[in-house]
C-alpha positions as CSV (number, residue, x, y, z in Angstrom):
1,X,21.1,-11.4,18.2
2,X,23.9,-10.0,16.1
3,X,25.4,-6.5,15.7
4,X,24.1,-4.8,12.6
5,X,26.9,-2.9,10.9
6,X,25.3,-1.6,7.7
7,X,22.5,-2.3,5.2
8,X,22.6,-1.9,1.4
9,X,19.9,-0.7,-1.0
10,X,16.5,-1.9,0.0
11,X,14.0,-3.9,-2.0
12,X,11.8,-0.9,-3.0
13,X,14.6,0.8,-5.0
14,X,16.0,3.2,-2.4
15,X,19.7,4.1,-2.3
16,X,22.1,2.7,0.3
17,X,21.6,4.3,3.7
18,X,24.1,5.1,6.5
19,X,25.6,2.7,9.0
20,X,23.3,2.0,11.9
21,X,24.3,3.2,15.3
22,X,27.1,1.3,17.1
23,X,25.6,-1.5,19.2
24,X,22.4,-1.9,17.1
25,X,21.1,-5.4,17.5
26,X,18.9,-7.0,14.9
27,X,16.3,-9.6,15.9
28,X,14.4,-11.6,13.4
29,X,11.0,-12.5,14.8
30,X,8.8,-15.2,13.4
31,X,5.2,-14.1,13.5
32,X,2.2,-16.4,13.3
33,X,-1.1,-14.7,12.5
34,X,-4.5,-15.8,14.0
35,X,-5.2,-17.8,10.8
36,X,-1.9,-19.7,11.1
37,X,-0.1,-17.9,8.3
38,X,3.5,-17.2,9.2
39,X,5.3,-13.9,8.4
40,X,8.3,-12.2,10.1
41,X,9.5,-9.0,11.5
42,X,12.9,-7.4,11.9
43,X,13.4,-5.5,15.2
44,X,16.4,-3.1,15.4
45,X,17.2,-1.8,18.8
46,X,20.2,-0.4,20.8
47,X,18.7,-1.2,24.2
48,X,16.3,0.6,26.6
49,X,13.9,1.9,24.0
50,X,10.4,2.6,25.2
51,X,8.9,3.5,21.9
52,X,9.0,1.4,18.6
53,X,8.5,2.8,15.1
54,X,6.8,0.3,12.8
55,X,7.0,0.1,9.0
56,X,5.4,-2.3,6.7
57,X,4.1,-2.5,3.1
58,X,1.7,-4.9,1.4
59,X,4.5,-6.4,-0.7
60,X,7.6,-4.3,-0.3
61,X,10.5,-5.3,1.9
62,X,10.9,-2.5,4.5
63,X,13.5,-4.3,6.5
64,X,16.2,-2.1,5.1
65,X,14.2,1.1,5.2
66,X,16.2,4.4,4.9
67,X,14.5,5.8,8.1
68,X,16.1,3.2,10.4
69,X,19.4,5.0,11.2
70,X,17.8,8.3,12.1
71,X,15.0,6.6,14.2
72,X,17.6,4.6,16.1
73,X,20.0,7.5,16.7
74,X,17.1,9.4,18.3
75,X,16.5,6.6,20.8
76,X,13.6,4.7,19.3
77,X,13.5,1.1,18.2
78,X,12.7,0.3,14.6
79,X,10.5,-2.6,13.5
80,X,9.9,-3.7,9.9
81,X,7.2,-6.3,9.2
82,X,7.4,-8.4,6.1
83,X,3.8,-9.5,5.3
84,X,2.5,-12.7,3.9
85,X,2.6,-11.1,0.4
86,X,6.2,-10.1,0.5
87,X,7.6,-9.4,-3.0
88,X,4.4,-10.9,-4.5
89,X,1.0,-9.3,-4.2
90,X,-0.6,-11.4,-6.9
91,X,-2.9,-12.8,-4.2
92,X,-2.7,-9.9,-1.6
93,X,-5.9,-9.3,0.3
94,X,-5.5,-6.3,2.7
95,X,-7.9,-7.7,5.2
96,X,-5.8,-10.8,5.7
97,X,-2.6,-8.8,5.8
98,X,-4.1,-7.0,8.8
99,X,-3.8,-10.3,10.7
100,X,-0.1,-10.3,10.1
101,X,0.3,-6.8,11.5
102,X,-2.0,-7.5,14.5
103,X,0.2,-10.5,15.4
104,X,3.4,-8.3,15.0
105,X,2.0,-5.6,17.2
106,X,1.0,-8.1,19.9
107,X,4.6,-9.3,19.9
108,X,5.9,-5.7,20.3
109,X,3.4,-4.8,23.0
110,X,3.0,-7.9,25.0
111,X,6.2,-9.8,24.5
112,X,8.8,-7.0,23.9
113,X,7.2,-4.6,26.4
114,X,7.2,-1.4,24.3
115,X,5.2,1.4,25.9
116,X,4.3,3.1,22.7
117,X,3.9,2.1,19.1
118,X,4.2,4.6,16.2
119,X,3.2,3.6,12.7
120,X,5.4,4.9,9.9
121,X,3.5,4.6,6.6
122,X,5.7,5.1,3.6
123,X,4.4,4.8,0.0
124,X,1.9,1.9,-0.1
125,X,2.6,1.3,3.5
126,X,0.6,4.4,4.4
127,X,-2.8,3.1,3.3
128,X,-2.0,-0.3,4.7
129,X,-1.1,1.0,8.2
130,X,-3.8,3.5,8.3
131,X,-6.3,0.8,7.4
132,X,-4.9,-1.3,10.3
133,X,-5.2,1.6,12.7
134,X,-8.7,2.4,11.6
135,X,-9.8,-1.2,12.3
136,X,-7.7,-1.5,15.5
137,X,-9.3,1.6,17.0
138,X,-12.8,0.5,16.0
139,X,-14.4,-1.3,19.0
140,X,-15.9,-4.7,18.3
141,X,-18.4,-5.5,16.9
142,X,-17.9,-2.6,14.6
143,X,-14.9,-4.1,12.7
144,X,-15.1,-5.7,9.3
145,X,-16.5,-9.2,9.1
146,X,-15.5,-10.1,5.6
147,X,-13.0,-9.5,2.8
148,X,-13.7,-7.2,-0.1
149,X,-14.7,-10.4,-2.0
150,X,-17.4,-11.0,0.6
151,X,-15.8,-14.0,2.2
152,X,-15.9,-14.5,6.0
153,X,-13.0,-12.9,7.9
154,X,-14.1,-11.5,11.3
155,X,-11.7,-8.9,12.6
156,X,-13.9,-8.5,15.7
157,X,-12.5,-11.9,16.9
158,X,-8.9,-10.7,16.5
159,X,-6.7,-9.0,19.1
160,X,-5.5,-5.8,17.3
161,X,-3.3,-3.5,19.4
162,X,-3.7,0.1,18.3
163,X,-0.8,2.5,17.7
164,X,-0.3,5.7,19.7
165,X,0.7,7.8,16.7
166,X,1.1,7.7,13.0
167,X,3.6,9.2,10.5
168,X,2.8,9.3,6.8
169,X,5.9,9.8,4.6
170,X,5.3,10.0,0.8
171,X,2.2,8.0,1.4
172,X,0.1,7.6,-1.8
173,X,-3.7,7.4,-1.7
174,X,-3.7,3.6,-1.7
175,X,-3.2,1.0,-4.4
176,X,-6.8,0.9,-5.4
177,X,-7.1,4.7,-5.4
178,X,-3.9,4.9,-7.4
179,X,-5.2,2.3,-9.9
180,X,-8.5,4.2,-10.4
181,X,-6.5,7.2,-11.7
182,X,-3.8,5.1,-13.5
183,X,-5.7,2.4,-15.3
184,X,-5.9,2.9,-19.1
185,X,-9.6,3.3,-20.1
186,X,-8.8,3.0,-23.9
187,X,-8.5,-0.8,-23.5
188,X,-11.3,-2.2,-25.6
189,X,-10.4,-5.9,-25.3
190,X,-9.2,-7.2,-21.9
191,X,-7.5,-10.1,-23.8
192,X,-5.6,-7.8,-26.2
193,X,-2.9,-5.5,-24.7
194,X,-2.8,-3.6,-28.0
195,X,-6.5,-2.9,-28.6
196,X,-7.1,0.8,-28.3
197,X,-10.0,3.3,-28.4
198,X,-8.1,6.3,-29.9
199,X,-10.6,8.7,-28.4
200,X,-9.8,7.6,-24.9
201,X,-6.0,7.2,-25.4
202,X,-4.0,9.7,-23.4
203,X,-1.0,8.7,-25.5
204,X,-2.7,9.8,-28.7
205,X,-1.3,13.2,-29.9
206,X,-4.8,14.1,-31.0
207,X,-5.8,14.1,-27.3
208,X,-2.9,16.3,-26.2
209,X,0.0,13.9,-25.8
210,X,3.5,15.2,-26.5
211,X,6.6,13.0,-26.4
212,X,8.4,13.3,-23.1
213,X,10.3,15.2,-21.7
214,X,7.9,17.7,-23.3
215,X,4.8,18.0,-21.1
216,X,1.4,17.0,-22.4
217,X,-1.7,19.1,-22.1
218,X,-5.2,17.6,-21.9
219,X,-8.5,19.4,-22.2
220,X,-11.1,19.3,-19.4
221,X,-13.6,17.7,-21.8
222,X,-11.1,14.9,-22.5
223,X,-10.3,14.5,-18.8
224,X,-13.9,14.2,-17.8
225,X,-14.6,11.5,-20.4
226,X,-11.3,9.8,-19.5
227,X,-12.0,9.7,-15.7
228,X,-15.5,8.4,-16.2
229,X,-14.2,5.7,-18.6
230,X,-11.6,4.7,-16.0
231,X,-14.3,4.1,-13.4
232,X,-16.3,2.1,-16.0
233,X,-13.3,-0.2,-16.7
234,X,-12.7,-0.8,-13.0
235,X,-16.4,-1.6,-12.6
236,X,-16.2,-4.1,-15.4
237,X,-13.1,-5.7,-13.9
238,X,-14.9,-5.8,-10.5
239,X,-17.8,-7.6,-12.1
240,X,-15.5,-10.1,-13.7
241,X,-13.7,-10.8,-10.4
242,X,-16.9,-11.3,-8.5
243,X,-18.3,-13.6,-11.2
244,X,-15.1,-15.8,-11.1
245,X,-15.3,-16.0,-7.3
246,X,-19.0,-16.8,-7.3
247,X,-18.4,-19.6,-9.8
248,X,-15.7,-21.1,-7.7
249,X,-17.8,-20.8,-4.5
250,X,-20.7,-22.6,-6.2
251,X,-18.5,-25.6,-6.8
252,X,-17.1,-25.5,-3.3
253,X,-20.6,-25.6,-1.9
254,X,-21.3,-28.6,-4.1
255,X,-18.3,-30.4,-2.6
256,X,-19.7,-29.7,0.9
257,X,-23.2,-30.8,0.1
258,X,-24.6,-34.1,1.4
259,X,-24.1,-36.9,-1.1
260,X,-21.0,-35.5,-2.8
261,X,-19.0,-38.5,-1.8
262,X,-21.6,-40.8,-3.5
263,X,-21.3,-39.1,-6.9
264,X,-19.5,-40.9,-9.7
265,X,-15.8,-40.2,-9.7
266,X,-16.0,-38.4,-13.0
267,X,-18.5,-36.0,-11.7
268,X,-16.6,-35.5,-8.4
269,X,-13.5,-34.7,-10.3
270,X,-15.3,-32.2,-12.5
271,X,-16.7,-30.4,-9.4
272,X,-13.4,-30.5,-7.4
273,X,-11.3,-29.1,-10.2
274,X,-13.6,-26.1,-10.5
275,X,-13.7,-25.6,-6.7
276,X,-9.9,-25.4,-6.4
277,X,-8.9,-23.9,-9.7
278,X,-6.6,-20.9,-9.5
279,X,-8.1,-18.1,-11.5
280,X,-5.9,-15.1,-12.4
281,X,-6.8,-11.8,-14.1
282,X,-4.4,-10.1,-16.4
283,X,-5.0,-6.3,-16.3
284,X,-3.3,-4.7,-19.2
285,X,-2.0,-1.1,-19.3
286,X,-2.1,0.4,-15.8
287,X,0.4,3.3,-16.3
288,X,-2.0,5.9,-17.7
289,X,-2.7,8.8,-15.3
290,X,-2.7,12.0,-17.3
291,X,-1.1,13.8,-14.4
292,X,2.1,11.9,-15.1
293,X,2.6,14.1,-18.2
294,X,0.3,17.1,-17.7
295,X,2.0,19.2,-15.1
296,X,-1.1,21.5,-14.8
297,X,-2.8,18.7,-13.0
298,X,-2.1,18.5,-9.3
299,X,0.0,21.6,-9.8
300,X,-0.4,23.0,-6.3
301,X,3.1,23.0,-4.7
302,X,4.2,20.4,-7.2
303,X,7.9,20.5,-8.4
304,X,7.7,17.2,-10.4
305,X,8.8,16.7,-14.0
306,X,7.0,14.6,-16.6
307,X,7.1,10.9,-15.8
308,X,6.1,8.4,-13.2
309,X,7.9,6.5,-10.5
310,X,8.4,3.7,-13.0
311,X,10.3,5.9,-15.4
312,X,10.3,9.0,-17.6
313,X,8.3,7.3,-20.3
314,X,5.0,6.1,-19.0
315,X,3.7,5.8,-22.5
316,X,6.2,2.9,-22.9
317,X,5.8,1.4,-19.4
318,X,2.0,1.3,-20.1
319,X,2.6,-1.5,-22.6
320,X,5.6,-3.1,-21.0
321,X,5.2,-6.4,-19.1
322,X,5.9,-4.9,-15.7
323,X,3.7,-2.4,-13.9
324,X,1.2,-2.2,-11.1
325,X,-1.5,-4.8,-10.7
326,X,-0.9,-6.5,-14.0
327,X,-1.5,-10.1,-12.7
328,X,-3.8,-10.7,-9.8
329,X,-6.3,-13.1,-8.4
330,X,-9.9,-11.9,-8.4
331,X,-9.8,-11.6,-4.6
332,X,-6.6,-9.5,-4.7
333,X,-8.1,-7.3,-7.4
334,X,-11.1,-6.5,-5.3
335,X,-9.2,-6.0,-2.0
336,X,-6.0,-4.3,-3.2
337,X,-6.3,-2.9,-6.7
338,X,-9.9,-1.9,-7.3
339,X,-10.5,1.7,-6.5
340,X,-14.2,0.9,-6.2
341,X,-14.0,-2.1,-3.9
342,X,-10.9,-1.8,-1.8
343,X,-11.3,-0.8,1.9
344,X,-7.6,0.4,2.1
345,X,-8.0,3.9,0.9
346,X,-5.8,6.3,2.9
347,X,-8.2,9.3,3.0
348,X,-11.1,7.1,4.2
349,X,-9.1,5.4,6.9
350,X,-7.7,8.7,8.1
351,X,-11.3,10.0,8.7
352,X,-11.5,7.6,11.7
353,X,-8.0,8.0,13.2
354,X,-7.7,10.5,16.1
355,X,-4.2,9.7,17.3
356,X,-1.4,12.3,16.7
357,X,-0.5,12.6,13.0
358,X,2.6,13.8,11.1
359,X,2.1,13.9,7.4
360,X,5.1,14.6,5.1
361,X,4.4,15.3,1.5
362,X,7.2,15.3,-1.1
363,X,6.6,17.9,-3.8
364,X,8.4,16.1,-6.6
365,X,6.4,12.9,-6.1
366,X,4.5,11.6,-9.1
367,X,2.6,9.1,-7.0
368,X,1.3,11.0,-4.0
369,X,0.7,14.6,-5.0
370,X,0.9,17.5,-2.6
371,X,-2.8,18.5,-3.1
372,X,-3.9,15.0,-2.5
373,X,-1.8,14.9,0.7
374,X,-3.4,18.2,1.8
375,X,-6.9,16.7,1.3
376,X,-5.8,13.7,3.4
377,X,-4.5,16.0,6.1
378,X,-7.7,18.0,6.1
379,X,-9.8,14.8,6.4
380,X,-8.0,13.8,9.6
381,X,-10.0,14.5,12.8
382,X,-6.9,14.4,15.0
383,X,-6.5,17.4,17.2
384,X,-2.8,17.0,17.2
385,X,-1.7,16.9,13.6
386,X,1.2,18.4,11.6
387,X,1.9,18.6,7.9
388,X,5.2,19.4,6.2
389,X,6.4,19.6,2.6
390,X,9.9,18.8,1.2
391,X,11.2,19.1,-2.3
392,X,12.0,15.5,-3.1
393,X,10.8,12.6,-5.3
394,X,8.9,9.6,-4.1
395,X,11.8,7.7,-2.7
396,X,12.9,10.8,-0.7
397,X,15.7,11.7,-3.1
398,X,18.0,13.7,-3.3
399,X,19.7,12.8,-0.1
400,X,19.8,16.3,1.5
401,X,16.0,16.4,1.2
402,X,15.7,12.9,2.7
403,X,17.8,14.0,5.7
404,X,15.6,17.0,6.3
405,X,12.5,14.9,6.1
406,X,13.8,12.4,8.6
407,X,15.0,15.1,10.9
408,X,11.4,16.4,10.9
409,X,10.2,13.0,11.9
410,X,12.6,12.8,14.8
411,X,11.7,16.3,15.9
412,X,8.0,15.4,15.9
413,X,8.6,12.1,17.8
414,X,10.6,13.7,20.6
415,X,7.8,15.7,22.4
416,X,5.2,13.0,21.7
417,X,6.9,9.7,22.7
418,X,9.6,8.8,25.2
419,X,12.9,7.7,23.7
420,X,15.3,5.2,25.3
421,X,15.9,5.6,29.0
422,X,19.7,5.8,28.5
423,X,19.4,8.2,25.6
């Protein structure tokens, strides 16, 4: 273990954060999930901590998270888990990522001896960690037995330590839920990124679009058609994903059938290639939520300006090569990005979580809106729950607002969970 002096800007675009407390030690922990896949965790501790705060994200690197200094100063250990889909969620299946988290929490509870575990769900980590807690607190045999693609994965056979509390900080509704509101329904040809139905194009001036930074204004009639068309497009993509998976599974079954080895080489090669082929789906134009530009939508408590977390011009980002969920396997689409098929939707997971909850909503956020956060809070059955609002953007900027938000986390932790014995 080595003394950690400072950490620079983290991989999800947050600014540099303060030097960690003197004497902080960093331990890199190799983690082997029950299916044999290896990931790793970063444990920061000053010694004597009884409670550990855990962060993770489906693909983001939380090992340099801005919350670490404040958590450590308050006498709590800080653990960041880098999942199997770190920096690349092209093939991310949330159900399999839960295996990584389970193995990490086993390490913290059984090997490191922490008395309490608190999950800190930030951004897309909120829906992931809530999904984990929902499954961990479900007694076998009630847990999931398959992935969103319908393939066997029995969580009832996995040891899943549950957390003792959960903090949600700028947690958006989930990648699939976000995609359901952000996917562009005006796409009329999935093979052509420029093919547009002008009547469903939110970036068409005839529908209310105005060039940023001027806000746009969309009619209720347009929005009703738009939202319905978004669901229809996601349903079509779901059907495509399931068809690709079914086709591959059919050839895999042929490989396992008696007599396969006796087939002519040419026929075996034909079947094998189709059984192992890597299919990918290109999902064009996924930066198209009317709320990005129409500030009358999700207006309650909101202090945001036109734009999204990817920039002030979502009309341009929508056609750019980057963006959310643009290239995925069929399995990743169903598990992570489909708002109709994913199981990792924050509000649904929260409905089953009874542990103490702190939910922090950032009012300038363009990804997790305050009214959506309020609905999540209302859905929680926890008897001990607290909600707070701070005027900040998604990455908890500006810095003074970030400091206030983190102070509220520390103040919530203190009466709920014991800090270090020597603190």
